[in-house]
N, CA, C and O of each residue as an XYZ file, in Angstrom:
568
protein
N    -169.172     56.061    172.004
C    -169.900     55.049    172.672
C    -169.841     53.869    172.451
O    -169.415     53.758    171.302
N    -170.051     52.732    172.956
C    -170.255     51.509    172.647
C    -171.711     51.171    172.636
O    -172.413     51.511    173.589
N    -172.277     50.432    171.477
C    -173.786     50.290    171.333
C    -173.788     49.159    172.133
O    -172.781     48.458    172.226
N    -174.931     48.884    172.784
C    -175.108     47.405    173.433
C    -176.056     46.701    172.464
O    -177.004     47.259    171.910
N    -175.737     45.530    172.325
C    -176.982     44.592    171.452
C    -177.141     43.314    172.155
O    -176.531     42.272    171.915
N    -178.121     43.539    173.139
C    -178.110     42.018    173.947
C    -178.749     41.038    172.945
O    -179.220     40.149    173.654
N    -178.907     40.861    172.148
C    -179.728     39.315    171.223
C    -178.252     38.860    170.624
O    -177.777     37.724    170.650
N    -177.497     40.397    169.924
C    -176.659     39.293    169.140
C    -175.753     39.075    170.573
O    -175.804     37.880    170.863
N    -175.180     39.617    171.271
C    -174.410     39.270    172.421
C    -174.839     37.938    173.347
O    -174.022     37.429    174.114
N    -175.860     37.554    173.234
C    -176.953     36.561    173.949
C    -176.582     35.217    172.785
O    -176.145     34.101    173.067
N    -176.847     35.645    171.743
C    -176.408     34.407    170.583
C    -175.068     34.094    170.414
O    -174.782     32.908    170.579
N    -173.988     35.022    170.066
C    -172.780     34.856    170.224
C    -172.103     34.113    171.659
O    -171.093     33.412    171.615
N    -172.655     34.331    172.567
C    -172.479     33.883    173.520
C    -172.573     32.486    173.601
O    -171.739     31.621    173.869
N    -173.726     32.447    173.322
C    -174.525     30.732    173.038
C    -173.472     29.784    172.715
O    -173.035     28.800    173.312
N    -173.022     30.654    170.997
C    -172.234     29.932    170.343
C    -170.971     29.957    170.854
O    -170.378     28.920    170.559
N    -170.239     30.801    171.574
C    -169.072     30.315    172.321
C    -169.141     29.172    173.204
O    -168.297     28.277    173.164
N    -170.262     29.178    174.114
C    -170.488     28.099    174.980
C    -170.276     26.804    174.210
O    -169.348     26.015    174.385
N    -171.127     26.713    173.457
C    -171.569     25.804    172.440
C    -170.040     25.037    171.520
O    -169.959     23.866    171.149
N    -169.188     25.914    171.380
C    -167.954     25.607    170.788
C    -166.985     24.960    171.968
O    -166.148     24.092    171.718
N    -167.157     25.364    172.942
C    -166.388     25.232    174.200
C    -166.743     23.550    174.606
O    -166.000     22.578    174.749
N    -168.094     23.703    174.701
C    -168.755     22.330    175.318
C    -168.093     21.126    174.271
O    -167.575     20.075    174.649
N    -168.243     21.541    172.987
C    -168.127     20.526    171.687
C    -166.940     20.450    171.855
O    -166.676     19.264    172.054
N    -165.870     21.185    171.894
C    -164.450     20.989    172.014
C    -164.112     19.678    173.156
O    -163.785     18.538    172.824
N    -164.276     20.149    174.484
C    -164.366     19.077    175.636
C    -164.976     17.863    175.162
O    -164.405     16.773    175.192
N    -166.025     18.037    174.767
C    -166.868     16.578    174.251
C    -166.077     15.672    173.509
O    -165.925     14.517    173.909
N    -165.483     16.144    172.317
C    -164.840     15.906    171.006
C    -163.456     15.327    171.269
O    -163.130     14.162    171.040
N    -162.625     16.354    171.814
C    -161.166     16.124    172.005
C    -160.676     16.508    173.749
O    -159.458     16.517    173.928
N    -161.300     16.721    174.617
C    -161.190     16.804    175.680
C    -160.362     17.768    176.178
O    -159.739     17.725    177.239
N    -160.387     18.685    175.320
C    -159.567     19.925    175.587
C    -160.470     21.485    175.862
O    -161.637     21.822    175.659
N    -159.489     22.048    176.313
C    -160.293     23.407    177.115
C    -159.986     24.320    175.777
O    -159.004     24.192    175.047
N    -160.988     25.209    175.638
C    -161.254     26.401    174.617
C    -160.473     27.500    174.913
O    -160.885     28.652    174.784
N    -159.126     27.147    175.388
C    -158.446     28.712    175.668
C    -157.746     29.294    174.360
O    -156.672     28.822    173.987
N    -158.307     30.220    173.743
C    -157.603     30.770    172.691
C    -156.097     30.799    172.519
O    -155.559     30.533    171.444
N    -155.477     31.112    173.553
C    -153.882     31.475    173.761
C    -153.418     30.018    173.421
O    -152.682     29.727    172.478
N    -153.937     29.178    174.293
C    -153.416     27.926    174.099
C    -153.540     27.338    172.805
O    -152.557     26.885    172.219
N    -154.714     27.320    172.316
C    -154.623     26.977    170.782
C    -154.062     27.713    169.761
O    -153.901     27.192    168.658
N    -153.787     28.699    169.949
C    -152.933     29.567    169.049
C    -151.276     28.978    169.096
O    -150.639     28.724    168.073
N    -150.809     28.842    170.311
C    -149.875     28.779    170.730
C    -149.719     27.020    170.063
O    -148.941     26.823    169.130
N    -150.467     25.956    170.610
C    -150.272     24.882    169.488
C    -150.288     24.811    168.339
O    -149.738     23.821    167.854
N    -150.802     25.632    167.579
C    -150.864     25.847    166.253
C    -149.902     26.477    165.485
O    -149.927     26.316    164.265
N    -148.930     27.274    166.082
C    -147.991     27.773    165.531
C    -146.469     27.187    165.940
O    -145.459     27.186    165.236
N    -146.611     26.774    167.075
C    -145.265     26.344    167.698
C    -144.888     24.868    167.160
O    -145.809     24.051    167.188
N    -144.014     24.567    166.820
C    -143.545     23.355    165.820
C    -143.399     22.224    166.784
O    -143.559     21.119    166.264
N    -143.155     22.230    167.964
C    -142.936     21.221    168.976
C    -144.212     20.889    169.173
O    -144.240     19.880    169.877
N    -145.601     21.364    168.805
C    -146.808     20.799    169.297
C    -147.668     19.960    168.595
O    -148.115     20.387    167.530
N    -148.095     18.476    169.110
C    -148.583     17.663    168.148
C    -150.226     17.807    168.291
O    -150.680     18.393    169.274
N    -151.011     17.314    167.388
C    -152.442     17.622    166.880
C    -152.781     19.176    166.814
O    -153.573     19.868    167.455
N    -151.922     19.446    165.843
C    -152.328     20.797    165.332
C    -153.861     21.109    164.210
O    -154.604     22.054    163.944
N    -153.758     20.155    163.959
C    -155.017     20.175    162.993
C    -156.502     20.665    163.505
O    -157.244     21.324    162.776
N    -156.804     20.322    164.660
C    -158.031     20.755    165.456
C    -157.978     22.211    165.723
O    -158.930     22.973    165.554
N    -156.446     22.649    166.279
C    -156.160     23.794    166.529
C    -156.512     25.031    165.394
O    -157.173     26.061    165.528
N    -155.863     24.533    164.356
C    -155.967     25.146    162.962
C    -157.466     25.458    162.524
O    -157.894     26.567    162.204
N    -157.956     24.636    162.556
C    -159.532     24.259    162.242
C    -160.339     25.228    163.031
O    -161.410     25.674    162.620
N    -159.838     25.525    164.103
C    -160.859     25.968    165.312
C    -160.324     27.729    164.904
O    -161.269     28.471    164.636
N    -159.092     28.289    164.862
C    -158.743     29.350    164.655
C    -159.322     29.756    163.247
O    -159.769     30.900    163.161
N    -159.361     28.965    162.159
C    -159.667     29.319    160.982
C    -161.168     29.714    160.693
O    -161.577     30.512    159.849
N    -162.025     28.822    161.766
C    -163.437     28.965    161.809
C    -163.707     30.343    162.928
O    -164.837     30.829    162.972
N    -162.815     30.794    163.626
C    -162.805     31.732    164.543
C    -162.795     32.921    163.429
O    -163.583     33.867    163.409
N    -161.599     32.642    162.384
C    -162.059     34.031    161.714
C    -162.940     33.842    160.516
O    -163.168     34.732    159.696
N    -163.349     32.805    160.476
C    -164.137     32.810    158.622
C    -165.746     33.080    159.157
O    -166.536     33.717    158.461
N    -166.104     32.527    160.438
C    -167.601     32.702    160.914
C    -167.775     34.248    160.788
O    -168.888     34.605    160.400
N    -166.970     35.105    161.019
C    -167.737     36.457    160.770
C    -167.820     36.722    159.560
O    -168.932     37.010    159.115
N    -166.810     36.704    158.790
C    -166.488     36.753    157.277
C    -167.788     35.963    156.522
O    -168.376     36.392    155.529
N    -167.988     35.124    157.001
C    -169.440     34.457    156.184
C    -170.456     35.116    156.913
O    -171.294     35.519    156.105
N    -170.701     35.350    157.840
C    -171.735     36.048    158.462
C    -172.325     37.541    157.701
O    -173.466     37.881    157.388
N    -170.919     38.271    157.563
C    -171.092     39.331    156.825
C    -171.558     39.259    155.677
O    -172.337     40.168    155.391
N    -171.326     38.343    154.745
C    -172.050     37.815    153.564
C    -173.278     37.540    153.466
O    -173.709     37.157    152.378
N    -174.267     37.692    154.758
C    -175.429     37.553    154.364
C    -176.401     38.980    154.653
O    -176.580     39.727    155.615
N    -176.933     38.886    153.166
C    -177.909     40.079    153.225
C    -178.497     40.876    154.443
O    -179.175     40.201    155.219
N    -178.359     42.060    154.698
C    -178.669     42.702    155.525
C    -177.964     42.764    157.130
O    -178.368     43.374    158.120
N    -176.699     41.840    156.948
C    -175.952     41.996    158.101
C    -174.676     42.670    157.886
O    -173.994     42.404    156.897
N    -174.281     43.607    158.839
C    -172.973     44.570    158.384
C    -172.390     44.126    159.821
O    -173.088     44.065    160.834
N    -171.135     43.851    159.772
C    -170.284     43.481    160.827
C    -168.931     44.933    160.484
O    -168.296     44.980    159.431
N    -168.824     45.596    161.226
C    -167.951     47.205    161.470
C    -166.322     46.357    161.417
O    -165.945     46.093    162.559
N    -165.632     46.042    160.649
C    -164.344     45.306    160.865
C    -163.258     46.656    160.706
O    -162.402     46.867    159.846
N    -163.745     47.615    162.126
C    -162.426     48.786    162.140
C    -162.862     49.197    163.572
O    -163.841     48.913    164.261
N    -161.709     50.014    163.768
C    -161.611     50.621    165.160
C    -161.196     51.849    165.010
O    -160.469     52.281    164.115
N    -161.759     52.530    166.078
C    -161.500     53.940    166.301
C    -160.029     54.586    166.946
O    -159.389     55.620    166.753
N    -159.864     53.304    167.871
C    -158.242     53.224    168.507
C    -157.053     53.145    167.347
O    -157.048     52.227    166.527
N    -156.274     53.958    167.353
C    -155.027     53.776    166.336
C    -154.437     52.516    166.572
O    -154.362     52.042    167.705
N    -154.043     51.987    165.632
C    -153.063     50.721    165.335
C    -152.088     50.787    166.373
O    -152.031     49.749    167.032
N    -151.274     51.727    166.733
C    -149.770     51.511    167.679
C    -150.500     51.132    169.119
O    -149.887     50.333    169.826
N    -151.865     51.689    169.642
C    -152.388     51.257    170.679
C    -153.086     49.843    170.779
O    -153.108     49.217    171.839
N    -153.666     49.371    169.590
C    -154.092     48.315    169.460
C    -153.074     47.424    169.749
O    -153.310     46.559    170.592
N    -151.796     47.469    169.124
C    -150.696     46.477    169.353
C    -149.947     46.426    170.720
O    -149.329     45.459    171.165
N    -150.130     47.746    171.352
C    -149.588     47.720    172.348
C    -150.664     46.979    173.651
O    -150.150     46.406    174.612
N    -152.147     47.098    173.497
C    -152.703     46.450    174.164
C    -152.742     44.878    173.878
O    -152.985     44.079    174.783
N    -152.486     44.479    172.546
C    -152.246     42.861    172.428
C    -150.826     42.384    173.216
O    -150.698     41.376    173.911
N    -149.927     43.271    172.945
C    -148.672     43.137    173.928
C    -149.226     42.710    175.387
O    -149.044     41.572    175.820
N    -149.788     43.522    175.978
C    -150.185     43.701    177.376
C    -150.968     42.491    177.549
O    -150.577     41.742    178.444
N    -151.876     42.180    176.958
C    -153.034     40.936    176.986
C    -152.021     39.847    177.178
O    -151.987     39.162    178.200
N    -151.041     39.679    175.977
C    -149.918     38.310    176.033
C    -149.420     38.240    177.209
O    -149.376     37.131    177.742
N    -148.863     39.536    177.989
C    -148.175     39.215    178.676
C    -149.069     38.715    180.233
O    -148.655     37.886    181.042
N    -150.311     39.462    180.316
C    -151.251     38.892    181.107
C    -151.579     37.225    181.165
O    -151.721     36.534    182.174
N    -151.650     36.818    179.750
C    -151.777     35.159    179.432
C    -150.720     34.578    180.111
O    -150.850     33.533    180.748
N    -149.385     35.366    179.988
C    -148.654     34.431    180.468
C    -148.696     34.616    182.051
O    -148.567     33.609    182.747
N    -148.830     35.566    182.504
C    -148.884     35.950    184.036
C    -150.340     35.100    184.593
O    -150.393     34.693    185.754
N    -151.080     34.967    183.966
C    -152.311     34.682    184.636
C    -152.501     33.054    184.121
O    -153.591     32.513    184.308
N    -151.595     32.449    183.588
C    -151.684     30.683    183.018
C    -152.956     30.556    182.367
O    -153.756     29.675    182.683
N    -153.205     31.537    181.329
C    -154.401     31.159    180.680
C    -155.183     32.564    180.097
O    -155.028     33.649    180.658
N    -155.687     32.460    179.394
C    -156.561     33.557    178.833
C    -158.092     33.707    179.157
O    -158.667     32.833    179.806
N    -158.842     34.992    178.631
C    -159.956     34.950    179.179
C    -160.991     33.850    178.928
O    -161.844     33.446    179.718
N    -160.735     33.418    177.599
C    -162.106     32.378    177.490
C    -161.311     30.933    178.132
O    -162.004     30.112    178.733
N    -160.058     30.738    177.981
C    -159.802     29.480    179.092
C    -160.423     29.839    180.519
O    -161.433     29.194    180.799
N    -160.123     30.470    181.164
C    -160.347     30.713    182.485
C    -162.196     31.391    182.541
O    -163.109     30.783    183.099
N    -162.337     32.608    181.890
C    -163.840     32.804    182.064
C    -164.607     32.160    181.779
O    -165.505     32.038    182.611
N    -164.723     31.477    180.654
C    -165.711     30.244    179.857
C    -165.465     28.987    180.517
O    -166.158     28.492    181.406
N    -164.565     28.581    180.075
C    -164.364     26.967    180.555
C    -164.124     26.745    182.172
O    -164.856     26.020    182.846
N    -162.941     27.508    182.724
C    -162.596     27.430    183.803
C    -163.749     27.721    185.049
O    -163.933     27.068    186.076
N    -164.258     28.613    184.693
C    -165.610     28.707    185.486
C    -166.847     27.844    185.483
O    -167.566     27.604    186.453
N    -166.998     27.369    184.117
C    -167.741     26.061    183.877
C    -167.347     25.134    184.939
O    -168.233     24.789    185.721
N    -165.924     24.583    185.127
C    -165.310     23.626    185.841
C    -165.347     24.016    187.395
O    -164.804     23.287    188.225
N    -165.950     25.091    187.720
C    -165.792     25.388    189.140
C    -164.373     25.581    189.317
O    -163.961     24.868    190.232
N    -163.473     26.283    188.779
C    -161.883     25.882    189.132
C    -161.758     27.371    189.604
O    -161.919     28.347    188.872
N    -161.375     27.404    191.242
C    -160.880     28.500    191.982
C    -159.846     29.523    191.230
O    -159.878     30.749    191.339
N    -159.057     28.876    190.561
C    -157.848     29.488    190.058
C    -158.460     30.370    188.849
O    -157.988     31.482    188.612
N    -159.424     29.887    188.165
C    -160.220     30.662    187.255
C    -161.141     31.591    187.566
O    -161.445     32.537    186.840
N    -161.696     31.298    188.856
C    -162.555     32.220    189.500
C    -161.581     33.873    189.754
O    -161.992     34.997    189.466
N    -160.464     33.569    190.265
C    -159.579     34.501    191.006
C    -159.118     35.099    189.619
O    -159.156     36.330    189.616
N    -158.666     34.489    188.369
C    -158.138     35.154    187.255
C    -159.333     35.996    186.721
O    -159.197     37.148    186.308
N    -160.293     35.453    186.756
C    -161.355     36.150    185.759
C    -161.906     37.324    186.851
O    -162.387     38.311    186.295
N    -161.900     37.342    187.925
C    -162.161     38.647    188.757
C    -160.946     39.772    188.376
O    -161.163     40.971    188.197
N    -159.827     39.214    188.306
C    -158.663     39.899    187.966
C    -158.845     40.557    186.527
O    -158.654     41.772    186.477
N    -159.200     39.882    185.324
C    -159.352     40.432    184.347
C    -160.588     41.637    184.557
O    -160.290     42.827    184.451
N    -161.862     41.242    184.836
C    -162.438     42.156    184.801
C    -162.547     43.507    185.793
O    -163.266     44.459    185.489
N    -161.944     43.478    186.709
C    -161.359     44.689    187.448
C    -160.317     45.336    186.625
O    -160.248     46.562    186.552
N    -159.531     44.576    186.026
C    -158.629     45.232    185.201
C    -159.170     46.046    184.001
O    -158.647     47.043    183.503
N    -160.247     45.468    183.654
C    -160.889     45.723    182.724
C    -161.338     47.057    182.911
O    -160.840     48.011    182.314
N    -162.593     47.175    184.012
C    -163.360     48.195    184.626
C    -162.239     49.507    185.282
O    -162.614     50.679    185.282
N    -161.101     49.169    185.719
C    -159.982     50.272    185.654
C    -159.683     50.751    184.512
O    -159.738     51.976    184.399
N    -159.305     49.977    183.406
C    -158.515     50.758    182.109
C    -159.751     50.963    181.696
O    -159.477     52.046    181.179
N    -161.101     50.822    181.441
C    -161.941     51.829    180.739
C    -162.049     53.038    181.810
O    -161.784     54.187    181.457
N    -162.419     52.755    183.037
C    -162.217     54.492    183.408
C    -160.987     55.220    183.304
O    -160.897     56.444    183.405
N    -160.291     54.633    183.152
C    -158.648     55.770    183.455
C    -158.676     55.900    181.887
O    -158.042     56.898    181.546
N    -159.194     55.228    180.855
C    -158.854     55.756    179.208
C    -160.003     57.022    179.173
O    -159.799     58.222    178.990
N    -161.210     56.343    179.403
C    -162.411     57.333    179.364
C    -162.686     58.801    180.266
O    -163.259     59.789    179.807
N    -162.209     58.691    181.452
C    -162.375     59.547    182.308
C    -160.776     60.326    182.623
O    -160.624     61.495    182.976
N    -159.898     59.502    182.428
C    -158.693     60.489    182.808
C    -158.201     60.489    181.656
O    -157.416     61.434    181.735
N    -158.116     60.095    180.659
C    -157.585     60.648    179.380
C    -158.315     61.002    178.606
O    -157.784     61.234    177.520
N    -159.667     61.213    178.670
C    -160.696     62.224    177.897
C    -161.040     60.658    176.615
O    -161.450     61.027    175.515
N    -160.921     59.559    176.746
C    -161.246     58.631    175.377
C    -160.302     58.669    174.281
O    -159.596     59.677    174.304
N    -160.058     57.784    173.230
C    -159.321     57.933    172.327
C    -160.332     57.897    171.130
O    -159.926     58.025    169.975
């Protein structure tokens, strides 16, 4: 079972919101990670520097936090690697079909009152709930 950590979740959510607002204020860009990643790796994209810095920060922040005495971040998963890869592929397909990812629609789109983002986020949440139900109650968990 997953442990609920309300204070860490609150602080993490505040940092996500702060980074989204900062990126919009400084660069006029939406903090959708799928678009940021695509722009960082595709050779035809311009303005790669801020995208690479954003992604490096997303990876470096938890690594830096784990070096603080008394703080542990479990960098492991009980889910087998093939299932994680399969899930990543499904998420990638969903990003293409939904014209954006959960961070772009759920954080930035909802903050801009985008109707398309409301619909996309409701679809994300319904699919998440159905997936958890099927995995835990139909397949007995992994």
